[in-house]
C-alpha positions in Angstrom: 31.4 -30.1 -15.2 29.5 -33.1 -16.4 26.9 -32.8 -19.2 24.0 -33.7 -16.9 25.1 -31.0 -14.4 25.3 -28.5 -17.2 21.8 -29.3 -18.4 20.5 -28.8 -14.9 22.2 -25.5 -14.6 20.7 -24.3 -18.0 17.2 -25.4 -16.9 17.5 -23.5 -13.6 18.6 -20.4 -15.5 15.8 -20.7 -18.1 18.1 -21.4 -21.0 16.9 -23.5 -23.9 18.2 -27.0 -24.7 21.8 -26.7 -26.0 23.0 -27.6 -29.5 26.2 -29.4 -30.4 28.7 -27.1 -32.0 31.8 -28.5 -33.8 34.4 -26.1 -35.2 37.5 -26.8 -37.2 41.2 -26.5 -36.3 42.7 -23.1 -35.8 39.5 -21.1 -36.7 39.6 -17.5 -35.4 36.8 -15.0 -35.1 38.0 -11.3 -34.7 36.1 -8.9 -32.4 32.4 -9.4 -32.5 29.4 -9.8 -30.3 26.0 -11.5 -30.3 22.6 -10.1 -29.3 22.0 -13.0 -27.0 23.5 -14.6 -23.9 25.5 -17.8 -24.4 26.4 -20.6 -22.0 28.5 -23.4 -23.4 30.2 -26.6 -22.0 33.4 -27.6 -23.8 33.3 -31.4 -24.6 36.5 -31.8 -26.7 39.4 -29.6 -27.8 40.1 -26.0 -26.7 38.6 -22.6 -27.1 40.4 -19.3 -26.2 38.1 -16.3 -25.6 39.5 -12.8 -25.2 37.3 -10.1 -23.5 38.7 -6.7 -22.7 42.2 -7.8 -23.5 42.1 -10.8 -21.1 42.4 -14.2 -22.7 40.9 -17.2 -21.0 41.4 -20.8 -22.2 38.5 -23.3 -21.9 39.2 -27.0 -21.9 36.9 -30.1 -21.7 34.6 -29.8 -18.7 34.8 -25.9 -18.6 31.9 -23.6 -19.2 32.1 -20.3 -20.9 29.5 -17.6 -20.6 29.1 -14.6 -22.9 26.7 -11.8 -22.1 24.5 -10.1 -24.8 26.5 -7.6 -26.9 29.8 -8.5 -25.1 32.7 -7.8 -27.5 35.1 -10.7 -27.7 37.4 -12.7 -30.0 37.5 -16.5 -30.2 40.2 -18.9 -31.3 39.3 -22.6 -31.6 42.8 -24.1 -31.0 45.1 -26.6 -32.6 42.6 -29.5 -32.5 39.4 -27.6 -33.1 36.6 -27.7 -30.5 33.3 -29.4 -29.7 30.9 -27.9 -27.2 27.2 -27.8 -26.2 25.9 -24.2 -26.6 22.7 -22.7 -25.4 21.6 -19.2 -26.4 19.1 -17.1 -24.5 17.7 -14.1 -26.4 18.1 -10.7 -24.8 14.8 -8.9 -24.5 15.1 -5.2 -23.6 12.8 -4.1 -20.8 11.0 -0.9 -21.4 9.2 1.4 -19.0 6.0 1.8 -21.1 2.9 1.7 -19.0 -0.4 0.4 -20.3 -3.0 3.1 -21.0 
């Protein structure tokens, strides 16, 4: 996907403007999660994300999407990685009714 298409997709899904993320060669993050939703477009390099024992490799032009609180690992590959990342905060809905 091209950057302009990615930006249009984010806008349509009410995601904020993405930030550029650059990570070093061979960096690995063990099992973790984030309290927000992530959509990211890989610009350079490679990122491997493992969710539920299934590893997926993302290369330039690919988009990865992580849901809030989704447990995963990340490996940033032999050349590192550069991607555009947008984070949308997860706000829990409650069933409280006004008095």
